[in-house]
N, C-alpha and C positions, 0 to 999 in steps of 0.2 A: 128394625124396631122390635122390641121384645113383646109388646102386647098391643091389643087393639080393642077399643071400646066404641060401641055404637051410640053412646050418650053424648050430650053436650053439657059441660059444666055450667052451673048457674052464672058464674062471673064472666063466662065467655059467650053467653047468648047474644048480647048486643053486637059483638063482632060477627058472630055467626049470621045474624039477620042481615047485616050490611053486606057481608060477603055473598050471601044468597041473592040479594038484589043485584049485585054486580054480575053474578053468574047468570042471572036472567037476562041482563043487558047483553052480555056476550052471546047468549043463546039466540036472542032475536037477531043480532047482527050476523051471526053465522048462518042462520036459515034464510036470510034475506038475499036472494040471488038477483033481485031486480036492480041493484046498484052495487058499485064497487066499494070495497072497504076503505074507510078513511083512516089513514095512519095516525092522524092527530087524535081522532076519537078513541082509537085503540090505546094510544099512549096515555091518554087521560085516565081511562079505566085502569090501566096497568099501574099508574102511580097512586090511584085511589086504593088499589089492592095492597100496594106496598105500605100505605099509611095504616091500613087495618092490620097488616102484619106487624108493624111496629107496636101498635097498641096491644096486640096479642102477646108479643114477647114481654112487654112490661107487666102484663097481668100475670104471666107465668114466672116472671123474674128470671127468665132463662134466655140470654141473648142469642144463643145458638141452639136450634132444635136438634139435639144429639140423638143418635140411634137408640140410646137407652131410654128415651122418653116414651111413655105409652101414648099411642095415637088415639084420637077420638074423631068424631064426625067433622070437627072443625079442621083438623089436619087433612083429612081426606078431601074436604071441600077446597082447601087452599091448594093442594096438589092438583086437583082437577082444574081449578081456575088457571093456574100457571101453565098447565098443559095446553089449555085452549088459547090462552093469551100468546103462548109461544107460536102456535100454528097461525094465529092471526098476524103476528109480526112477519112470519114467512110469507103469508099470502100478500102482505103489503110490500113485499120486496126488500124486507129488512132482515134477511137471513143471516147476515154477517154481524148482527148486533147481539149483545149478551142476552137480552130477554128471549130471543128466538132460539137459543141453544137448549132451553129447558126440556122441550119435548125430545130432542135428539139425545140429550144426556140421560133422560129417563129410559129411553129405548135401549141405549148402550148398557145401562145398568141391568136391565132385564136379561139381555143377551149374556152378560157376564155371569149372572146368577144361574142361568140355565146351563151354561158350559161348566161352571164349577160344580153344579149338582150332578151332571153326567160323569164328572171326573175323568172324562176322556176328551182330550183336545191336544192340539200341537201349537207350536209358535206361529204357524201359518194362520191358525184361527184367531190368535190374539193380536197379531201385528196390525191388521186394519183397525181394530178397536183402539189400540194404543195410539195410532196415528190420529184417529178422530178425537180422542181425549186431548191430545196435544194441540189440535186445532182449536178446540173449544177453550182450552186454557189460554191460548194466545188471544182469542176474542175477548175473554173475560179480563185479561190483563190490560188489553187495549182500552176497554171501557173504563177500567179502574183509573187509568192514567188521564182520562179526559177531564177537563175542567167542568165544574158545575155550571159555569156560565154558558158553555157550549150546549149543555143539555137544555138549559132554559130557552135557548134560541129555537130549539126544535119543537118544544111543546110548551104552550102557555097554560099553566094550571089555573083552575078556579081559585079565587081568593080564600075560599073556605077549606081548601085542602092544604094541610100543613104536613110536610114530610121532612123531618129532621134527618139530614145526611142520607138522602134517598139513594145516592150512588152506593154507599156502603151497605145499605139494606139489600139491594138486589145482588151485589157482589157476594155478600156473605151467604145468601141463600144458594147461589150457584156454586160457590166454592165448597160449601159443605157437601153438596151432592157430588161435585167433581172429586173431592177427596175420598169419598166412599168408593167411587169407581176406581180410582187409582189404587186404593188399598186392596180392593178385590183383585185387581189385575196383578199387583205385585205378589199377592198371596198365591195366585194361580201359577205365575211364572216360577216361583220358588219350587213348586211341586214337580216341574218338568226340567228345571235347569240342570239337574244332575243326571239326566238321561243322555246316553251316548247318541251320536249322529245316526248310527245304524238303527237304534230303537226308534228314534223320532221318524226316520224314513219309513220304517215298517208300520208305525202308527198311522202315518199319512195314507199308506196303501190300504190298510184295514178300514180306516174311516171312509175312504173313497168307496170301498165295497159296501160298507154299512149304509151310506147315504143312497147308493144306487138301489140297494135292497129296499130301503124305506120308500124310495120313489116308486118302485114297482108295486109295493104293498098299497100305498095310499092312492095310486092312480089305477089300482085294480088291473094291473097288467100281468098277463101270463104268457111269457114268451120263452119257450123251451130253449131256444138258442142262447138267449141272453142269460138265462138261469144257468145253463151249462158253462158258459164263459165265466160267469161270476164264481161258479164252483171251482173251476180251474185256477182262477186268480186266488181264491181263498186257500186252496191247497198249496200253491206256491208260497203264500205268506206263512203257512204252517211250517213248511220246510225251512224257510228263512229264520223263523223264530227258533226252531230246534237248533239250527246251526249257530245262531248268535249266543243262545244261553247255554248250549253244551260246551262251546269253546271258552266261555267265561261264566262260570256258575254264580259269581258275585255281581253279575250285571244287574243294574237297577231296572225296574219296569217289567219284570217277568210276570207278576200278578196282573198288571194292567193289560199286557198283551194277551195273556191267556183269557182274561175275562172278555176282551174284545173279540177274540177268535170264537169263543163260545157263543157270544151274542149273534155274531154273523152266521154261525153254523145253525143256530136255532131258527133264525128268520129264513135262512135258505131252505131248511127242511119244510117250513110252513108253506113257502112258495111252491116247492116241488110237490107237496101233498095236496095243496089247494085248500088247506084248512082255514078256519076263521082266524084272523090275526088279532081281532079285538073282541073282548068279552061283550056279550049282548048288553050288559049293564052300562057299558061305556059307549054304546052305539050312538046315543044322542049327542054326546060331546064330540064324538068322532065325526059325525055328519056335520055338526056345526062348524068345527074347525076346517073340514074339507071345503065347505061353502065359503068361509072367510078367506081361505087360501086362494081359492079360484077367483074370487072377486078382486083380491089384492094383486094377483098376478095379471089380471086384465087391466087393472089400473096402471100397473108398471109399464104396460105396452102403450096405453092411450092417455097417459097422464098429461101430456102436453096440451091435449085438446079437451079433455073431459073432467080433469081433476081440479077441484078447488082445495087447497091444502087443508083447510079447516074440516073438510069432509073426512080426513083421516081420523079425526078425533073419535067419531062414532065407532069405527073399527077398533081403534086402540082401546077404547073403553070396554068393548065386549071381550077383547083378549085379556085385559087386566082382570075382569070379573071371573073369567074362566081360570086364569092363573091363580087368583086368590081363593078360588073354591077348593083347591087341593088341600088335603089334610096330611101333614107331615111329608109333603112332597109327592103324595099319591092322589090320583083321581078316584074319589069315592072310597076305594079300599085297595090296599096293596096286593090283595089276593086276586084282583081282576087282571086278566091278561091284556096286554097291549099298552101298558104304561109308557114304554119307550116310544111307541109309534105316536101316541098323543103328544108326548113331549116334543117329538121331532116336528109335528105339525105346528104346535104352538110356537116353537122356536123359529120355524120357517116363516110364520106370519109376522112375527116381530122383526125378522131379518128383512122382509119385504118392506115393512113400514120404515125401517132404517134406510133402505135404499131410496124410497120415495122422498124421505126428508133430505137425504144427502144430495139428491139429484135436483133439488129446487134451485132455480136460478135466482140471483138477487134482483128480481124484476117484479114490479107490482102486477097484480092480476089484470089491471086495466091496460097495461102494456104487453101482457102476455100474448094476445093474438098477433100483434106486430112482431114480437120476438119469435113466435112460432113460424110465421111466414118467412122471416129472414133466415131462420135456421134451416127451413126447407130449401130455400133458394141457395144457401151456402152449400148444403149437402149436394144438390144437383150440379152446381158449378164445379165442385171438387170432383164429382164423378166424371164430368166432362174432361177435366184435366187428366184424370187417371186413365181415361180411355184414349188418350192421345190428342186431346184438344178438339177443336171444331173443324168441320169441313166447309162451312159456309158462315159468313158473318150473320146471316139471317137467324142462325140458331141462337144468337144472343139477344135478339129483339124482345122476346117475351120476358126474359130476365131483366133486361135494362128498363123496359117499360114499367115493370112492377116495382123495381128499385126506385125509379123516378117518382112514381106515385106515392110510395112510402116517404121518400125524402120531402115531397111537397106537403106532407101532413104537418111538418114542423112549423112552429110559430116562434120566431126569434131564436131559432136554433134548438128549440125544445119541443117535445111531444106534449101537447096539452089535451087531456081527456076530461070531458065534462067540466071544463073550466078550472081543472086542477093540474098541477105538474107532478105526476106520480113518480115514485122511486124507480130507479133502474135506468135513468136517462143515459148514463155513461155506458152501460152494458149494451143497450140497444143501438146507440150511436156508433159504438165501436164495431158491432156486428154489421151494421149497414155499410160502414166504411170498408170493412173487410170484403164484403160482397162486391162493392164497386172496384176494389183493387183486383179481385180475382177476374172480373170481367175484363179489366184493362190488360191483365196478364194474358188472358186467352186471346185477345186481339193481337197483342205483340207476337205471341207464339204463332198465330195464324199467318201473319205477314212475314215473319222470319223464315217460315218453312219454304217460301218461294221468293227468292230475291227479285225475280223478274216482275212479280206483282208490285213490289215497292217501286220499281222503275216507272211503271205505267200508272201508279196510283193517282198522281196529280192530274193526269190528262184523260184518263178513261173512267174515273170514278162516276158512278151513277149520279144523276142530277139531284134526285130526291132521296139522298142517303139519310138514314136515321142513325148512322154510326157516330159515336162520339160520347162525350161525357154528358152528365146531367144538364138539362136546360140549354143544350146546344141548338135546339130548334124551338121556335115559338109557335109554329103552326102545326096542325094535325097532319099526319102523313097519309097521303092519298095513294093507295096502291094501284087503283085503276088508272088514275091519271098518269102515274109513273109508267105503267105498262104501255099506254098509248104513246107517250113521248119516246120511250125506248124503241117502239116499233118503227116510228118515223126516223129516228136516228139510225137504226139498223138498215133501213131501206136506203137512206142517203149514203151510208157507208158502202153498201153493195154497188151503188151507181158510180162510186169513185174509187175503184180498186187501185188506181194509180198511186194513191197516197200511201197505201200499205201493201206490200207484196204478200204473196200467198203464205210464205213462211211466218211472217209477222202475224197474219190473221190467225194462223193455226196456234201461235203462241198465246194470242189474246183469248182465243176460244178455250184453250186449255187452262190458262191461268185465271181468267176472269169469268169463266163460264158459271161459276158458283154464284156470281152476282147478277146473272141474267134472270129477271123475274118471269120471263116468258118461256124459259126452258122447260118444256113439258116432260122431258125425261127425268127431271130432278124434282122430287116432291120434298116438302118440308119434312123434317124428322117427325115421327108420330108424336113424340112427347112435346115438341115445340108448339103444336097447335093447342095443347091442353094444359100447358104448364101454368098459365095464369089462373085457370079454373082450379087447378089442384092446390094452389098455394093461397087462395083467398079464404 
């Protein structure tokens, strides 16, 4: 957009006031962590916003908000509302719907703008972005092909809300933003399409060095060995560049490579000398970006347990404010040192937000705790398989008990939370079924490893076994009672050695010893005792 105004036109004030009220509603919902978000409530607000957008377009007489239109406070508010609504839809488990793509699309647009501004990128940098744009395009087309009747079944709007052709309204808003991203991407690809494979490979190597240098700078690391290694890598890149461009003077990209080598050399010298990398005038922005990056990186590690997707909005808003504060692409002034470092931090923060959004499962926040537990169980079971399987059936007891307890939470085949059926039922049910399947596979592998165990399975199986599929036993398992019973059975067996000869007894001891609950020489695996606690 070519210009921005902080005023509200007189004829747009009624729309601005209604949008402000809707923004306040969303803010209250976002801050209320005492209850889960209601997807129907969010959808009603969303369609109310679309109705006001229709009115705004009629006032302006412009059916499409093109990039040439000067933005004002109303446009900023509309963008902010759609950002927040998008995160709300993701929180409700509707990440594969068109409204939920707005926040992701905005983040992709920022990443493209920053890469284009740096003028240094490779196809490897652009490919993930292109893939995500294609995914969003597919989601939008899918929404566009849905019948309006299907939409009405999901959300019942109040009678005072009239939205003419609401599907086209949301589709046009998203398609306009998507087209801007595609245009930016195509423009950037054209700039590097004529580069040879050797030049692109060299650019990859130089960018890798540059990002490693930035990481050392921003994390305040001074490691002489790493610095020396980067210096050697940079020197090798210089030799490669000289070889490429001396053999072919007309090779494209010489200026690009030279500029990249110079940048890396300058930052390497700063690290070697230990001088300040950022001008003192930019230290406040630098510290703020470092803090945001640290917070976002922690969220990336703990998102499954601590993150409500709408919480991303606050960090995203801070980053946008910092980005918009630049003048002609520079922070405060182009004369201040450290512009590239700040831009790297800013881009890194947006990239982490992008990862957080893309890693969101299509599961409502009310089902997220169950999904997290099942994900942990699945990961532990797969680790067991990778390590060669189980050595005792008892290793599966904690997992199967937890899976049974989760399965028993279902009402008529669905998970009901606070009287509602949240989104993400299919995802959670499929994950639960997969965990049961892995347990079954581990049992089969355990029995298959010893054919003699299969032979004696029907006659020597412990009386109080909890092995089996869900709901195979109605009573609670009494380990103490089982131990007493097995002691008696073992005494009787010793008194009647005529039944089994010594060789057979040795075989049973070898093959079924792992099922002997009184075998003091064999303790439960350390993780088996605590797995239930760890996944609750």
